[in-house]
N, CA, C and O atoms as a GROMACS GRO file, in nm:
protein
  416
    1UNK      N    1   6.740   1.510   0.710
    1UNK     CA    2   6.788   1.605   0.710
    1UNK      C    3   6.783   1.721   0.617
    1UNK      O    4   6.730   1.832   0.620
    2UNK      N    5   6.895   1.624   0.493
    2UNK     CA    6   6.911   1.703   0.375
    2UNK      C    7   6.780   1.734   0.299
    2UNK      O    8   6.784   1.851   0.260
    3UNK      N    9   6.679   1.680   0.268
    3UNK     CA   10   6.589   1.711   0.260
    3UNK      C   11   6.534   1.823   0.315
    3UNK      O   12   6.490   1.903   0.233
    4UNK      N   13   6.523   1.856   0.453
    4UNK     CA   14   6.427   2.005   0.488
    4UNK      C   15   6.578   2.088   0.460
    4UNK      O   16   6.559   2.174   0.375
    5UNK      N   17   6.667   2.086   0.490
    5UNK     CA   18   6.800   2.187   0.456
    5UNK      C   19   6.779   2.230   0.286
    5UNK      O   20   6.826   2.343   0.270
    6UNK      N   21   6.721   2.173   0.152
    6UNK     CA   22   6.696   2.181   0.059
    6UNK      C   23   6.569   2.264   0.064
    6UNK      O   24   6.549   2.365  -0.004
    7UNK      N   25   6.502   2.221   0.134
    7UNK     CA   26   6.329   2.283   0.142
    7UNK      C   27   6.372   2.444   0.166
    7UNK      O   28   6.346   2.540   0.094
    8UNK      N   29   6.449   2.440   0.298
    8UNK     CA   30   6.513   2.584   0.379
    8UNK      C   31   6.566   2.638   0.283
    8UNK      O   32   6.518   2.750   0.270
    9UNK      N   33   6.662   2.609   0.187
    9UNK     CA   34   6.763   2.666   0.048
    9UNK      C   35   6.619   2.744  -0.008
    9UNK      O   36   6.583   2.859   0.017
   10UNK      N   37   6.553   2.644  -0.088
   10UNK     CA   38   6.435   2.698  -0.170
   10UNK      C   39   6.345   2.781  -0.136
   10UNK      O   40   6.276   2.835  -0.223
   11UNK      N   41   6.332   2.805  -0.015
   11UNK     CA   42   6.249   2.894   0.074
   11UNK      C   43   6.317   3.002   0.082
   11UNK      O   44   6.265   3.097   0.025
   12UNK      N   45   6.448   3.028   0.148
   12UNK     CA   46   6.518   3.143   0.163
   12UNK      C   47   6.543   3.185   0.022
   12UNK      O   48   6.548   3.308   0.018
   13UNK      N   49   6.562   3.129  -0.102
   13UNK     CA   50   6.587   3.172  -0.241
   13UNK      C   51   6.491   3.230  -0.295
   13UNK      O   52   6.501   3.296  -0.398
   14UNK      N   53   6.348   3.207  -0.208
   14UNK     CA   54   6.223   3.256  -0.295
   14UNK      C   55   6.171   3.181  -0.393
   14UNK      O   56   6.082   3.221  -0.468
   15UNK      N   57   6.225   3.062  -0.397
   15UNK     CA   58   6.208   2.955  -0.487
   15UNK      C   59   6.049   2.886  -0.466
   15UNK      O   60   5.988   2.925  -0.366
   16UNK      N   61   5.987   2.795  -0.547
   16UNK     CA   62   5.884   2.752  -0.471
   16UNK      C   63   5.937   2.609  -0.467
   16UNK      O   64   6.006   2.557  -0.555
   17UNK      N   65   5.892   2.546  -0.344
   17UNK     CA   66   5.917   2.399  -0.305
   17UNK      C   67   5.840   2.337  -0.345
   17UNK      O   68   5.720   2.350  -0.322
   18UNK      N   69   5.908   2.226  -0.438
   18UNK     CA   70   5.799   2.149  -0.532
   18UNK      C   71   5.903   2.037  -0.551
   18UNK      O   72   6.022   2.062  -0.532
   19UNK      N   73   5.865   1.921  -0.587
   19UNK     CA   74   5.917   1.790  -0.630
   19UNK      C   75   6.068   1.840  -0.706
   19UNK      O   76   6.179   1.854  -0.655
   20UNK      N   77   6.026   1.858  -0.837
   20UNK     CA   78   6.181   1.883  -0.930
   20UNK      C   79   6.259   1.997  -0.845
   20UNK      O   80   6.381   1.984  -0.851
   21UNK      N   81   6.219   2.088  -0.780
   21UNK     CA   82   6.329   2.168  -0.692
   21UNK      C   83   6.389   2.114  -0.608
   21UNK      O   84   6.508   2.138  -0.589
   22UNK      N   85   6.328   2.034  -0.544
   22UNK     CA   86   6.406   1.976  -0.420
   22UNK      C   87   6.498   1.875  -0.471
   22UNK      O   88   6.608   1.864  -0.418
   23UNK      N   89   6.456   1.780  -0.595
   23UNK     CA   90   6.529   1.680  -0.638
   23UNK      C   91   6.656   1.755  -0.709
   23UNK      O   92   6.759   1.687  -0.712
   24UNK      N   93   6.663   1.857  -0.754
   24UNK     CA   94   6.780   1.952  -0.795
   24UNK      C   95   6.886   2.000  -0.698
   24UNK      O   96   7.008   2.006  -0.715
   25UNK      N   97   6.814   2.033  -0.594
   25UNK     CA   98   6.885   2.067  -0.488
   25UNK      C   99   6.973   1.965  -0.392
   25UNK      O  100   7.076   1.984  -0.328
   26UNK      N  101   6.888   1.844  -0.410
   26UNK     CA  102   6.972   1.749  -0.362
   26UNK      C  103   7.116   1.678  -0.467
   26UNK      O  104   7.233   1.663  -0.432
   27UNK      N  105   7.061   1.649  -0.582
   27UNK     CA  106   7.186   1.634  -0.684
   27UNK      C  107   7.274   1.740  -0.667
   27UNK      O  108   7.389   1.700  -0.648
   28UNK      N  109   7.266   1.815  -0.668
   28UNK     CA  110   7.359   1.934  -0.662
   28UNK      C  111   7.465   1.934  -0.578
   28UNK      O  112   7.580   1.978  -0.587
   29UNK      N  113   7.374   1.848  -0.454
   29UNK     CA  114   7.481   1.819  -0.300
   29UNK      C  115   7.536   1.700  -0.332
   29UNK      O  116   7.615   1.644  -0.257
   30UNK      N  117   7.502   1.655  -0.435
   30UNK     CA  118   7.547   1.509  -0.444
   30UNK      C  119   7.500   1.379  -0.344
   30UNK      O  120   7.561   1.284  -0.296
   31UNK      N  121   7.345   1.430  -0.337
   31UNK     CA  122   7.263   1.350  -0.274
   31UNK      C  123   7.183   1.235  -0.318
   31UNK      O  124   7.078   1.288  -0.355
   32UNK      N  125   7.173   1.120  -0.334
   32UNK     CA  126   7.089   1.026  -0.417
   32UNK      C  127   6.962   1.047  -0.346
   32UNK      O  128   6.937   1.002  -0.234
   33UNK      N  129   6.876   1.127  -0.424
   33UNK     CA  130   6.744   1.151  -0.397
   33UNK      C  131   6.634   1.074  -0.375
   33UNK      O  132   6.604   1.028  -0.485
   34UNK      N  133   6.535   1.023  -0.269
   34UNK     CA  134   6.437   0.947  -0.254
   34UNK      C  135   6.319   1.002  -0.319
   34UNK      O  136   6.299   1.119  -0.284
   35UNK      N  137   6.242   0.961  -0.395
   35UNK     CA  138   6.146   1.032  -0.495
   35UNK      C  139   6.012   1.014  -0.362
   35UNK      O  140   5.933   1.107  -0.344
   36UNK      N  141   6.005   0.909  -0.296
   36UNK     CA  142   5.894   0.877  -0.179
   36UNK      C  143   5.919   0.989  -0.072
   36UNK      O  144   5.819   1.046  -0.029
   37UNK      N  145   6.018   1.020  -0.034
   37UNK     CA  146   6.065   1.099   0.103
   37UNK      C  147   6.047   1.247   0.040
   37UNK      O  148   6.000   1.330   0.118
   38UNK      N  149   6.082   1.295  -0.104
   38UNK     CA  150   6.044   1.413  -0.145
   38UNK      C  151   5.909   1.440  -0.147
   38UNK      O  152   5.861   1.546  -0.106
   39UNK      N  153   5.835   1.332  -0.200
   39UNK     CA  154   5.711   1.368  -0.219
   39UNK      C  155   5.624   1.409  -0.062
   39UNK      O  156   5.554   1.507  -0.039
   40UNK      N  157   5.657   1.306   0.020
   40UNK     CA  158   5.616   1.339   0.155
   40UNK      C  159   5.668   1.454   0.235
   40UNK      O  160   5.618   1.490   0.342
   41UNK      N  161   5.780   1.515   0.173
   41UNK     CA  162   5.837   1.667   0.251
   41UNK      C  163   5.714   1.740   0.181
   41UNK      O  164   5.628   1.786   0.256
   42UNK      N  165   5.698   1.754   0.039
   42UNK     CA  166   5.644   1.845  -0.065
   42UNK      C  167   5.511   1.855   0.011
   42UNK      O  168   5.463   1.968   0.022
   43UNK      N  169   5.462   1.776   0.051
   43UNK     CA  170   5.302   1.744   0.088
   43UNK      C  171   5.278   1.797   0.267
   43UNK      O  172   5.190   1.872   0.310
   44UNK      N  173   5.368   1.740   0.329
   44UNK     CA  174   5.400   1.835   0.459
   44UNK      C  175   5.430   1.974   0.478
   44UNK      O  176   5.414   2.041   0.580
   45UNK      N  177   5.472   2.008   0.371
   45UNK     CA  178   5.517   2.136   0.368
   45UNK      C  179   5.412   2.203   0.311
   45UNK      O  180   5.402   2.313   0.366
   46UNK      N  181   5.313   2.184   0.210
   46UNK     CA  182   5.185   2.247   0.143
   46UNK      C  183   5.105   2.307   0.252
   46UNK      O  184   5.068   2.235   0.344
   47UNK      N  185   5.070   2.446   0.248
   47UNK     CA  186   5.017   2.523   0.308
   47UNK      C  187   5.039   2.550   0.461
   47UNK      O  188   4.958   2.572   0.551
   48UNK      N  189   5.170   2.541   0.459
   48UNK     CA  190   5.257   2.583   0.595
   48UNK      C  191   5.345   2.708   0.567
   48UNK      O  192   5.425   2.712   0.474
   49UNK      N  193   5.327   2.803   0.648
   49UNK     CA  194   5.359   2.948   0.658
   49UNK      C  195   5.520   2.902   0.689
   49UNK      O  196   5.512   2.799   0.756
   50UNK      N  197   5.618   2.926   0.675
   50UNK     CA  198   5.757   2.867   0.674
   50UNK      C  199   5.796   2.981   0.773
   50UNK      O  200   5.817   2.953   0.891
   51UNK      N  201   5.805   3.082   0.737
   51UNK     CA  202   5.836   3.220   0.786
   51UNK      C  203   5.798   3.198   0.958
   51UNK      O  204   5.873   3.191   1.056
   52UNK      N  205   5.639   3.189   0.944
   52UNK     CA  206   5.604   3.189   1.077
   52UNK      C  207   5.681   3.067   1.150
   52UNK      O  208   5.734   3.086   1.260
   53UNK      N  209   5.685   2.954   1.093
   53UNK     CA  210   5.722   2.802   1.217
   53UNK      C  211   5.880   2.858   1.258
   53UNK      O  212   5.928   2.852   1.372
   54UNK      N  213   5.952   2.918   1.130
   54UNK     CA  214   6.101   2.960   1.201
   54UNK      C  215   6.066   3.054   1.298
   54UNK      O  216   6.117   3.010   1.401
   55UNK      N  217   6.017   3.144   1.320
   55UNK     CA  218   6.002   3.261   1.401
   55UNK      C  219   5.951   3.193   1.536
   55UNK      O  220   6.003   3.229   1.641
   56UNK      N  221   5.863   3.108   1.537
   56UNK     CA  222   5.811   3.023   1.647
   56UNK      C  223   5.919   2.936   1.707
   56UNK      O  224   5.938   2.933   1.828
   57UNK      N  225   5.996   2.861   1.617
   57UNK     CA  226   6.092   2.798   1.671
   57UNK      C  227   6.233   2.875   1.733
   57UNK      O  228   6.310   2.831   1.819
   58UNK      N  229   6.238   2.962   1.683
   58UNK     CA  230   6.355   3.031   1.724
   58UNK      C  231   6.336   3.079   1.863
   58UNK      O  232   6.426   3.057   1.944
   59UNK      N  233   6.189   3.165   1.911
   59UNK     CA  234   6.159   3.181   2.034
   59UNK      C  235   6.140   3.112   2.107
   59UNK      O  236   6.127   3.157   2.221
   60UNK      N  237   6.129   2.980   2.091
   60UNK     CA  238   6.127   2.872   2.171
   60UNK      C  239   6.244   2.821   2.209
   60UNK      O  240   6.251   2.758   2.315
   61UNK      N  241   6.337   2.837   2.142
   61UNK     CA  242   6.478   2.787   2.112
   61UNK      C  243   6.579   2.894   2.222
   61UNK      O  244   6.683   2.853   2.274
   62UNK      N  245   6.536   3.005   2.238
   62UNK     CA  246   6.619   3.099   2.295
   62UNK      C  247   6.635   3.082   2.423
   62UNK      O  248   6.533   3.085   2.491
   63UNK      N  249   6.747   3.062   2.482
   63UNK     CA  250   6.778   3.050   2.628
   63UNK      C  251   6.743   3.141   2.745
   63UNK      O  252   6.789   3.256   2.742
   64UNK      N  253   6.673   3.108   2.838
   64UNK     CA  254   6.632   3.214   2.953
   64UNK      C  255   6.669   3.196   3.063
   64UNK      O  256   6.605   3.159   3.161
   65UNK      N  257   6.834   3.237   3.046
   65UNK     CA  258   6.889   3.243   3.145
   65UNK      C  259   6.889   3.377   3.232
   65UNK      O  260   6.923   3.478   3.171
   66UNK      N  261   6.855   3.389   3.367
   66UNK     CA  262   6.891   3.498   3.438
   66UNK      C  263   7.033   3.552   3.437
   66UNK      O  264   7.123   3.472   3.410
   67UNK      N  265   7.066   3.684   3.464
   67UNK     CA  266   7.178   3.727   3.433
   67UNK      C  267   7.198   3.750   3.601
   67UNK      O  268   7.108   3.769   3.682
   68UNK      N  269   7.353   3.741   3.632
   68UNK     CA  270   7.370   3.719   3.787
   68UNK      C  271   7.426   3.853   3.831
   68UNK      O  272   7.505   3.907   3.754
   69UNK      N  273   7.396   3.915   3.946
   69UNK     CA  274   7.441   4.021   3.994
   69UNK      C  275   7.628   4.010   4.017
   69UNK      O  276   7.697   3.916   4.055
   70UNK      N  277   7.658   4.128   3.980
   70UNK     CA  278   7.810   4.126   4.029
   70UNK      C  279   7.833   4.132   4.152
   70UNK      O  280   7.753   4.204   4.211
   71UNK      N  281   7.937   4.071   4.235
   71UNK     CA  282   7.964   4.093   4.379
   71UNK      C  283   7.987   4.249   4.407
   71UNK      O  284   8.032   4.315   4.313
   72UNK      N  285   7.959   4.315   4.527
   72UNK     CA  286   7.981   4.454   4.534
   72UNK      C  287   8.141   4.453   4.583
   72UNK      O  288   8.188   4.372   4.663
   73UNK      N  289   8.202   4.541   4.530
   73UNK     CA  290   8.390   4.558   4.541
   73UNK      C  291   8.398   4.611   4.686
   73UNK      O  292   8.518   4.598   4.710
   74UNK      N  293   8.364   4.642   4.753
   74UNK     CA  294   8.369   4.684   4.897
   74UNK      C  295   8.393   4.546   4.997
   74UNK      O  296   8.470   4.541   5.093
   75UNK      N  297   8.325   4.460   4.960
   75UNK     CA  298   8.366   4.353   5.069
   75UNK      C  299   8.494   4.237   5.020
   75UNK      O  300   8.497   4.148   4.935
   76UNK      N  301   8.578   4.281   5.101
   76UNK     CA  302   8.718   4.199   5.094
   76UNK      C  303   8.697   4.082   5.193
   76UNK      O  304   8.648   4.075   5.306
   77UNK      N  305   8.763   3.973   5.089
   77UNK     CA  306   8.760   3.827   5.178
   77UNK      C  307   8.668   3.797   5.141
   77UNK      O  308   8.684   3.694   5.076
   78UNK      N  309   8.517   3.843   5.145
   78UNK     CA  310   8.399   3.746   5.105
   78UNK      C  311   8.401   3.615   5.021
   78UNK      O  312   8.484   3.600   4.931
   79UNK      N  313   8.336   3.548   5.042
   79UNK     CA  314   8.340   3.459   4.983
   79UNK      C  315   8.217   3.450   4.886
   79UNK      O  316   8.105   3.487   4.923
   80UNK      N  317   8.248   3.384   4.720
   80UNK     CA  318   8.163   3.408   4.638
   80UNK      C  319   8.073   3.262   4.654
   80UNK      O  320   8.116   3.149   4.677
   81UNK      N  321   7.949   3.300   4.634
   81UNK     CA  322   7.874   3.186   4.610
   81UNK      C  323   7.814   3.162   4.480
   81UNK      O  324   7.719   3.237   4.456
   82UNK      N  325   7.845   3.073   4.383
   82UNK     CA  326   7.807   3.058   4.276
   82UNK      C  327   7.662   2.988   4.272
   82UNK      O  328   7.633   2.874   4.307
   83UNK      N  329   7.581   3.088   4.219
   83UNK     CA  330   7.437   3.039   4.149
   83UNK      C  331   7.412   2.979   4.029
   83UNK      O  332   7.424   3.037   3.921
   84UNK      N  333   7.374   2.854   4.046
   84UNK     CA  334   7.331   2.801   3.923
   84UNK      C  335   7.165   2.839   3.865
   84UNK      O  336   7.060   2.816   3.925
   85UNK      N  337   7.182   2.899   3.738
   85UNK     CA  338   7.036   2.913   3.716
   85UNK      C  339   6.957   2.774   3.678
   85UNK      O  340   6.999   2.671   3.625
   86UNK      N  341   6.831   2.808   3.725
   86UNK     CA  342   6.751   2.692   3.728
   86UNK      C  343   6.683   2.631   3.585
   86UNK      O  344   6.584   2.682   3.534
   87UNK      N  345   6.742   2.533   3.539
   87UNK     CA  346   6.681   2.529   3.393
   87UNK      C  347   6.547   2.455   3.395
   87UNK      O  348   6.529   2.360   3.471
   88UNK      N  349   6.473   2.490   3.327
   88UNK     CA  350   6.332   2.402   3.302
   88UNK      C  351   6.361   2.317   3.213
   88UNK      O  352   6.429   2.335   3.112
   89UNK      N  353   6.307   2.216   3.254
   89UNK     CA  354   6.284   2.042   3.174
   89UNK      C  355   6.197   2.068   3.082
   89UNK      O  356   6.119   2.150   3.130
   90UNK      N  357   6.162   2.036   2.947
   90UNK     CA  358   6.078   2.013   2.875
   90UNK      C  359   6.056   1.883   2.835
   90UNK      O  360   6.151   1.810   2.808
   91UNK      N  361   5.942   1.848   2.829
   91UNK     CA  362   5.920   1.683   2.807
   91UNK      C  363   5.935   1.675   2.656
   91UNK      O  364   5.922   1.766   2.575
   92UNK      N  365   5.965   1.547   2.635
   92UNK     CA  366   5.995   1.553   2.472
   92UNK      C  367   5.895   1.574   2.402
   92UNK      O  368   5.932   1.603   2.288
   93UNK      N  369   5.776   1.573   2.413
   93UNK     CA  370   5.645   1.592   2.314
   93UNK      C  371   5.675   1.739   2.343
   93UNK      O  372   5.662   1.799   2.236
   94UNK      N  373   5.705   1.813   2.429
   94UNK     CA  374   5.699   1.964   2.435
   94UNK      C  375   5.810   2.012   2.293
   94UNK      O  376   5.785   2.092   2.203
   95UNK      N  377   5.923   1.937   2.312
   95UNK     CA  378   6.055   1.974   2.277
   95UNK      C  379   5.995   1.908   2.096
   95UNK      O  380   6.078   1.926   2.006
   96UNK      N  381   5.915   1.866   2.071
   96UNK     CA  382   5.872   1.756   1.954
   96UNK      C  383   5.784   1.871   1.894
   96UNK      O  384   5.801   1.912   1.779
   97UNK      N  385   5.704   1.912   1.964
   97UNK     CA  386   5.621   2.048   1.915
   97UNK      C  387   5.658   2.157   1.815
   97UNK      O  388   5.579   2.196   1.728
   98UNK      N  389   5.799   2.210   1.833
   98UNK     CA  390   5.834   2.312   1.785
   98UNK      C  391   5.907   2.246   1.621
   98UNK      O  392   5.923   2.314   1.520
   99UNK      N  393   5.936   2.119   1.635
   99UNK     CA  394   5.983   2.086   1.509
   99UNK      C  395   5.864   2.040   1.431
   99UNK      O  396   5.867   2.051   1.309
  100UNK      N  397   5.741   1.980   1.504
  100UNK     CA  398   5.621   1.950   1.433
  100UNK      C  399   5.580   2.052   1.347
  100UNK      O  400   5.570   2.051   1.224
  101UNK      N  401   5.560   2.128   1.418
  101UNK     CA  402   5.491   2.270   1.298
  101UNK      C  403   5.584   2.297   1.216
  101UNK      O  404   5.546   2.400   1.159
  102UNK      N  405   5.679   2.268   1.176
  102UNK     CA  406   5.768   2.245   1.008
  102UNK      C  407   5.676   2.185   0.903
  102UNK      O  408   5.650   2.227   0.791
  103UNK      N  409   5.637   2.082   0.965
  103UNK     CA  410   5.560   1.952   0.893
  103UNK      C  411   5.391   1.950   0.886
  103UNK      O  412   5.330   1.850   0.846
  104UNK      N  413   5.331   2.058   0.924
  104UNK     CA  414   5.212   2.100   0.898
  104UNK      C  415   5.114   2.056   1.056
  104UNK      O  416   4.994   2.083   1.064
   0.00000   0.00000   0.00000
């Protein structure tokens, strides 16, 4: 995850995401850089629109809970029924699809 964070930090700062820059960020964070992982990350992010990938991942991760109606104040002694919002379960493949967008 440190490698992704380094790339995201560079992107946010408006810097070019290249091997040397990622290595410097990792070293500044006291992480021993693995050149193979850095090369793989840079290659995976080549040509990827990171802003678009972030916006799509943010939209996919937003909760979709329906608001519940408040009980009417005129009903005295009425029992409250708690309704739990139905959760849509996503398969592991669907959940991983958003993350895969970061890697091209």
